C-alpha positions as CSV (number, residue, x, y, z in Angstrom):
1,M,6.8,-4.7,-15.1
2,S,10.0,-4.8,-13.2
3,V,9.4,-3.9,-9.6
4,R,11.3,-4.8,-7.0
5,R,10.7,-2.9,-4.4
6,I,6.5,-1.5,-3.3
7,L,6.2,1.3,-1.1
8,F,2.4,2.3,0.1
9,F,1.6,5.6,2.1
10,C,-1.0,7.8,3.4
11,M,-0.9,10.2,6.2
12,G,-0.1,9.0,9.4
13,N,1.2,5.6,8.5
14,I,-0.8,3.4,10.7
15,C,-4.1,2.5,9.5
16,R,-4.1,2.4,5.5
17,S,-0.6,2.0,4.7
18,P,0.6,-0.4,7.0
19,T,-2.5,-2.6,6.0
20,A,-1.7,-2.1,2.2
21,E,1.8,-3.6,3.5
22,G,0.6,-6.5,5.6
23,V,-1.6,-7.7,2.9
24,M,0.6,-7.1,-0.4
25,R,3.3,-9.1,1.8
26,A,0.8,-12.4,2.4
27,R,0.3,-11.9,-1.8
28,L,3.2,-11.8,-2.6
29,A,4.4,-14.5,-0.4
30,A,1.9,-17.1,-0.9
31,A,2.5,-16.5,-4.9
32,G,6.1,-17.2,-4.2
33,L,7.4,-13.6,-5.3
34,H,10.3,-11.9,-3.9
35,I,9.4,-8.0,-3.3
36,E,10.3,-5.8,-1.3
37,V,7.4,-4.1,0.8
38,D,7.1,-1.3,3.0
39,S,5.0,1.7,4.1
40,A,5.1,5.1,5.2
41,G,3.3,8.6,6.2
42,T,3.3,12.1,4.5
43,Q,3.2,13.1,7.8
44,G,5.5,12.1,11.0
45,Y,3.6,12.4,13.8
46,H,3.1,8.4,14.5
47,A,6.7,7.7,13.9
48,G,8.0,4.7,15.8
49,E,4.4,3.6,16.6
50,P,2.6,0.4,15.7
51,P,-0.5,0.3,13.6
52,D,-3.4,1.9,15.1
53,A,-5.6,-1.0,17.4
54,R,-8.2,-1.0,15.1
55,S,-6.7,-1.6,11.7
56,Q,-4.6,-4.5,13.6
57,A,-7.9,-6.2,14.9
58,H,-9.9,-6.4,11.7
59,A,-6.3,-7.2,9.8
60,L,-5.8,-10.2,12.0
61,R,-9.7,-11.6,11.7
62,R,-8.8,-11.8,7.5
63,G,-5.3,-13.0,8.9
64,Y,-2.7,-10.4,8.2
65,D,-0.5,-9.8,11.3
66,L,0.5,-5.9,11.1
67,G,1.6,-6.0,15.0
68,A,5.5,-6.0,14.0
69,L,5.2,-2.6,11.9
70,R,6.3,0.6,13.0
71,A,5.4,4.2,11.4
72,R,7.6,6.5,9.4
73,Q,7.6,8.8,7.4
74,L,7.9,9.0,3.5
75,Q,11.2,10.9,3.0
76,A,12.9,12.3,-0.5
77,A,15.3,8.9,-0.6
78,D,12.4,6.7,-1.1
79,F,11.9,7.2,-4.6
80,E,15.0,6.3,-5.1
81,R,15.1,3.4,-3.4
82,F,11.3,2.1,-4.6
83,D,10.1,0.9,-7.9
84,L,6.3,1.9,-7.6
85,V,5.4,4.8,-4.5
86,L,1.5,4.4,-3.9
87,A,-0.7,6.6,-2.3
88,M,-4.3,5.6,-0.5
89,D,-5.6,9.0,-2.2
90,D,-5.4,11.7,-3.9
91,D,-4.5,14.6,-1.0
92,N,-1.2,12.8,0.2
93,L,-0.3,11.8,-3.2
94,A,0.0,15.5,-3.7
95,R,1.6,15.8,-0.7
96,A,4.2,13.5,-2.5
97,R,4.4,14.7,-5.3
98,H,6.4,17.8,-4.0
99,L,8.7,15.7,-2.0
100,C,9.4,13.7,-5.1
101,P,12.2,14.4,-8.0
102,P,10.6,15.3,-11.3
103,A,12.8,12.7,-12.7
104,R,11.2,9.8,-10.1
105,R,7.1,10.9,-10.7
106,E,6.9,8.1,-13.0
107,R,6.7,6.1,-10.0
108,L,4.1,7.7,-8.2
109,G,0.3,6.3,-8.1
110,L,-2.6,5.3,-6.6
111,L,-3.3,1.9,-5.2
112,M,-7.0,2.1,-6.5
113,D,-5.5,2.3,-10.0
114,Y,-4.9,-1.6,-9.6
115,A,-8.7,-2.3,-8.5
116,P,-11.0,0.0,-11.2
117,D,-13.8,-2.0,-11.0
118,A,-13.9,-1.5,-7.0
119,G,-15.9,1.4,-6.9
120,S,-13.6,3.5,-5.3
121,R,-10.4,5.4,-6.6
122,I,-9.2,6.1,-3.3
123,V,-8.8,4.0,0.2
124,P,-10.6,6.6,2.7
125,D,-9.2,7.1,5.9
126,P,-11.0,5.0,8.6
127,Y,-9.5,6.7,11.4
128,Y,-12.3,9.2,12.6
129,G,-14.8,6.5,11.2
130,E,-16.5,3.0,12.8
131,A,-15.5,-0.7,12.5
132,E,-17.1,-1.1,9.3
133,D,-15.0,1.9,7.5
134,F,-12.1,-0.4,8.6
135,E,-13.7,-3.3,7.5
136,R,-14.2,-1.1,3.8
137,V,-10.2,-0.3,3.9
138,L,-9.3,-4.2,4.0
139,D,-12.0,-4.5,0.9
140,L,-10.3,-1.8,-1.2
141,V,-6.8,-3.0,-0.3
142,E,-7.1,-7.0,-1.1
143,A,-8.4,-5.8,-4.4
144,G,-5.7,-3.2,-4.7
145,C,-3.2,-5.6,-4.2
146,A,-4.6,-8.7,-6.2
147,G,-4.8,-6.7,-9.1
148,L,-1.1,-5.1,-8.5
149,L,-0.2,-9.1,-8.0
150,A,-1.9,-9.0,-11.2
151,A,0.3,-6.3,-12.6
152,L,3.5,-8.1,-11.6
153,S,3.0,-11.4,-12.1
154,P,4.5,-12.8,-14.8
155,A,2.4,-13.5,-17.7
156,P,2.3,-17.1,-18.1
157,R,4.1,-18.9,-20.9
158,T,2.2,-20.3,-23.7
159,R,3.5,-23.7,-25.7
160,P,3.6,-23.4,-29.5
161,A,0.9,-24.8,-31.5
């Protein structure tokens, strides 16, 4: 898979998708891979705001600094710019399909498609939840990003026998 740019998205771009952006950036840096990562929301009501303070605090405890990230709204141009455009849930995936040009729909998917054994097809919205809900988001996002990284990493070369 030849991917140079990845966009994660959820509804408001203040909890799940910035968490995915932060986790994936850290994983790519550790792997020495140079892939652009961004995040957005299908709704623009948090545009320009930093990630939710609870998302930031829980992420920071695991070593992910989300403080510099700012919310923005998903745009039609994102489907041209990004090679993968990955939703956190089915509702936002459906919203994005309406915005996405038909010729670019193969770029759309769910992050959790990369972690089929994680026990969830989606990353649930923790906004109205408790601390454990933000931790669950991190668990799922880490699993999804690990699977995505494995899919993006070049296959190891084997020496001929």
